[in-house]
N, CA and C atoms as a LAMMPS dump frame, in Angstrom:
ITEM: TIMESTEP
0
ITEM: NUMBER OF ATOMS
210
ITEM: BOX BOUNDS ff ff ff
-5.0000000000000000e+02 5.0000000000000000e+02
-5.0000000000000000e+02 5.0000000000000000e+02
-5.0000000000000000e+02 5.0000000000000000e+02
ITEM: ATOMS id mol type element x y z
1 1 1 N -35.839 6.725 -18.419
2 1 2 C -35.442 7.115 -17.08
3 1 3 C -34.692 5.982 -16.375
4 2 1 N -35.127 4.728 -16.623
5 2 2 C -34.463 3.591 -15.979
6 2 3 C -33.014 3.483 -16.43
7 3 1 N -32.761 3.745 -17.705
8 3 2 C -31.393 3.619 -18.198
9 3 3 C -30.486 4.674 -17.576
10 4 1 N -31.014 5.864 -17.312
11 4 2 C -30.226 6.911 -16.658
12 4 3 C -29.908 6.513 -15.215
13 5 1 N -30.885 5.918 -14.524
14 5 2 C -30.654 5.449 -13.154
15 5 3 C -29.61 4.346 -13.116
16 6 1 N -29.674 3.442 -14.11
17 6 2 C -28.689 2.359 -14.174
18 6 3 C -27.292 2.928 -14.387
19 7 1 N -27.203 3.942 -15.251
20 7 2 C -25.91 4.575 -15.511
21 7 3 C -25.382 5.249 -14.254
22 8 1 N -26.261 5.969 -13.551
23 8 2 C -25.85 6.629 -12.309
24 8 3 C -25.431 5.611 -11.253
25 9 1 N -26.194 4.53 -11.143
26 9 2 C -25.855 3.482 -10.171
27 9 3 C -24.519 2.836 -10.507
28 10 1 N -24.298 2.577 -11.796
29 10 2 C -23.037 1.966 -12.219
30 10 3 C -21.872 2.901 -11.918
31 11 1 N -22.062 4.192 -12.149
32 11 2 C -21.004 5.168 -11.87
33 11 3 C -20.71 5.222 -10.376
34 12 1 N -21.758 5.188 -9.559
35 12 2 C -21.567 5.212 -8.107
36 12 3 C -20.861 3.951 -7.626
37 13 1 N -21.247 2.803 -8.188
38 13 2 C -20.602 1.545 -7.807
39 13 3 C -19.13 1.556 -8.197
40 14 1 N -18.831 2.098 -9.377
41 14 2 C -17.447 2.18 -9.83
42 14 3 C -16.642 3.115 -8.93
43 15 1 N -17.236 4.24 -8.565
44 15 2 C -16.574 5.189 -7.667
45 15 3 C -16.312 4.543 -6.307
46 16 1 N -17.295 3.808 -5.806
47 16 2 C -17.139 3.118 -4.524
48 16 3 C -16.038 2.062 -4.611
49 17 1 N -16.013 1.312 -5.711
50 17 2 C -14.995 0.272 -5.881
51 17 3 C -13.6 0.889 -5.904
52 18 1 N -13.45 2.012 -6.602
53 18 2 C -12.143 2.679 -6.653
54 18 3 C -11.737 3.206 -5.282
55 19 1 N -12.683 3.792 -4.567
56 19 2 C -12.386 4.296 -3.223
57 19 3 C -11.998 3.145 -2.302
58 20 1 N -12.676 2.008 -2.452
59 20 2 C -12.375 0.84 -1.633
60 20 3 C -10.969 0.317 -1.929
61 21 1 N -10.581 0.305 -3.205
62 21 2 C -9.232 -0.139 -3.566
63 21 3 C -8.184 0.783 -2.96
64 22 1 N -8.446 2.09 -3.013
65 22 2 C -7.506 3.045 -2.42
66 22 3 C -7.397 2.845 -0.916
67 23 1 N -8.529 2.605 -0.271
68 23 2 C -8.52 2.358 1.17
69 23 3 C -7.724 1.099 1.492
70 24 1 N -7.922 0.048 0.707
71 24 2 C -7.18 -1.195 0.925
72 24 3 C -5.682 -0.96 0.793
73 25 1 N -5.275 -0.168 -0.22
74 25 2 C -3.855 0.137 -0.39
75 25 3 C -3.308 0.89 0.813
76 26 1 N -4.078 1.842 1.306
77 26 2 C -3.644 2.61 2.481
78 26 3 C -3.509 1.704 3.701
79 27 1 N -4.494 0.84 3.9
80 27 2 C -4.446 -0.068 5.048
81 27 3 C -3.296 -1.052 4.925
82 28 1 N -3.048 -1.539 3.7
83 28 2 C -1.912 -2.431 3.495
84 28 3 C -0.611 -1.719 3.835
85 29 1 N -0.52 -0.455 3.417
86 29 2 C 0.689 0.313 3.708
87 29 3 C 0.863 0.495 5.211
88 30 1 N -0.224 0.81 5.899
89 30 2 C -0.141 0.992 7.349
90 30 3 C 0.174 -0.32 8.047
91 31 1 N -0.301 -1.428 7.503
92 31 2 C -0.041 -2.729 8.114
93 31 3 C 1.428 -3.099 8.009
94 32 1 N 2.137 -2.475 7.079
95 32 2 C 3.567 -2.734 6.948
96 32 3 C 4.401 -1.798 7.811
97 33 1 N 3.764 -1.112 8.737
98 33 2 C 4.505 -0.234 9.646
99 33 3 C 5.48 -1.071 10.46
100 34 1 N 6.575 -0.472 10.807
101 34 2 C 7.609 -1.201 11.54
102 34 3 C 7.069 -1.867 12.798
103 35 1 N 6.314 -1.139 13.577
104 35 2 C 5.863 -1.67 14.858
105 35 3 C 4.797 -2.748 14.724
106 36 1 N 4.106 -2.798 13.586
107 36 2 C 3.057 -3.795 13.406
108 36 3 C 3.613 -5.209 13.52
109 37 1 N 4.73 -5.446 12.89
110 37 2 C 5.314 -6.783 12.908
111 37 3 C 6.537 -6.858 13.816
112 38 1 N 6.765 -5.813 14.578
113 38 2 C 7.879 -5.752 15.517
114 38 3 C 9.211 -6.025 14.838
115 39 1 N 9.428 -5.366 13.71
116 39 2 C 10.696 -5.504 12.988
117 39 3 C 11.599 -4.299 13.218
118 40 1 N 11.378 -3.578 14.295
119 40 2 C 12.275 -2.471 14.589
120 40 3 C 13.648 -3.045 14.885
121 41 1 N 14.669 -2.344 14.486
122 41 2 C 16.023 -2.85 14.676
123 41 3 C 16.436 -3.836 13.609
124 42 1 N 15.667 -3.928 12.527
125 42 2 C 15.998 -4.856 11.443
126 42 3 C 17.369 -4.543 10.861
127 43 1 N 17.65 -3.257 10.675
128 43 2 C 18.929 -2.841 10.106
129 43 3 C 19.706 -2.106 11.199
130 44 1 N 20.673 -2.773 11.805
131 44 2 C 21.387 -2.172 12.933
132 44 3 C 22.313 -1.018 12.544
133 45 1 N 22.754 -1.004 11.3
134 45 2 C 23.604 0.093 10.825
135 45 3 C 23.357 0.276 9.329
136 46 1 N 23.848 1.375 8.799
137 46 2 C 23.634 1.677 7.384
138 46 3 C 24.262 0.591 6.51
139 47 1 N 23.515 0.104 5.497
140 47 2 C 24.088 -0.899 4.593
141 47 3 C 25.342 -0.351 3.909
142 48 1 N 26.338 -1.198 3.774
143 48 2 C 27.608 -0.768 3.19
144 48 3 C 27.585 -0.759 1.672
145 49 1 N 26.67 -1.533 1.073
146 49 2 C 26.601 -1.572 -0.386
147 49 3 C 25.188 -1.967 -0.826
148 50 1 N 24.957 -1.926 -2.122
149 50 2 C 23.633 -2.22 -2.677
150 50 3 C 23.215 -3.667 -2.413
151 51 1 N 24.156 -4.593 -2.463
152 51 2 C 23.834 -6.003 -2.22
153 51 3 C 23.317 -6.211 -0.799
154 52 1 N 23.924 -5.545 0.142
155 52 2 C 23.477 -5.662 1.53
156 52 3 C 22.082 -5.054 1.688
157 53 1 N 21.852 -3.921 1.036
158 53 2 C 20.54 -3.287 1.073
159 53 3 C 19.482 -4.216 0.479
160 54 1 N 19.788 -4.843 -0.643
161 54 2 C 18.848 -5.771 -1.276
162 54 3 C 18.559 -6.966 -0.379
163 55 1 N 19.554 -7.44 0.344
164 55 2 C 19.318 -8.587 1.229
165 55 3 C 18.361 -8.218 2.356
166 56 1 N 18.435 -6.981 2.842
167 56 2 C 17.467 -6.525 3.845
168 56 3 C 16.062 -6.475 3.25
169 57 1 N 15.964 -6.007 2.008
170 57 2 C 14.655 -5.921 1.346
171 57 3 C 14.041 -7.305 1.15
172 58 1 N 14.873 -8.312 0.929
173 58 2 C 14.362 -9.674 0.77
174 58 3 C 13.741 -10.181 2.067
175 59 1 N 14.326 -9.812 3.184
176 59 2 C 13.808 -10.243 4.482
177 59 3 C 12.497 -9.542 4.79
178 60 1 N 12.471 -8.225 4.563
179 60 2 C 11.283 -7.447 4.907
180 60 3 C 11.254 -6.184 4.062
181 61 1 N 10.175 -5.988 3.322
182 61 2 C 10.049 -4.801 2.486
183 61 3 C 9.652 -3.614 3.362
184 62 1 N 10.637 -2.904 3.858
185 62 2 C 10.408 -1.833 4.824
186 62 3 C 10.235 -0.458 4.188
187 63 1 N 10.533 -0.323 2.904
188 63 2 C 10.403 0.978 2.253
189 63 3 C 8.952 1.249 1.879
190 64 1 N 8.503 2.49 2.012
191 64 2 C 7.111 2.812 1.655
192 64 3 C 6.897 2.726 0.152
193 65 1 N 5.678 2.414 -0.232
194 65 2 C 5.342 2.384 -1.649
195 65 3 C 4.913 3.769 -2.091
196 66 1 N 4.881 3.979 -3.394
197 66 2 C 4.457 5.266 -3.944
198 66 3 C 2.961 5.43 -3.724
199 67 1 N 2.574 6.465 -3.019
200 67 2 C 1.155 6.718 -2.758
201 67 3 C 0.653 7.917 -3.541
202 68 1 N 1.364 8.29 -4.584
203 68 2 C 0.984 9.449 -5.378
204 68 3 C -0.338 9.292 -6.104
205 69 1 N -0.786 8.055 -6.3
206 69 2 C -2.037 7.82 -7.025
207 69 3 C -3.24 7.681 -6.114
208 70 1 N -3.07 7.935 -4.831
209 70 2 C -4.195 7.788 -3.901
210 70 3 C -5.039 9.022 -3.868
């Protein structure tokens, strides 16, 4: 019976750890909101080419990450 309880506890701890990681990812994503760091107006007009777009990304990663695995 003890081994079954240990298995159940381990499964619950693993489930909690995974949920916590997902929550951290969500919070990290929300922390990168434009208004959080007051980076609104970072790009005053549409980038003219890929190099200009990449230079904006170097300053601040403003694009959302893939949240399909949450």
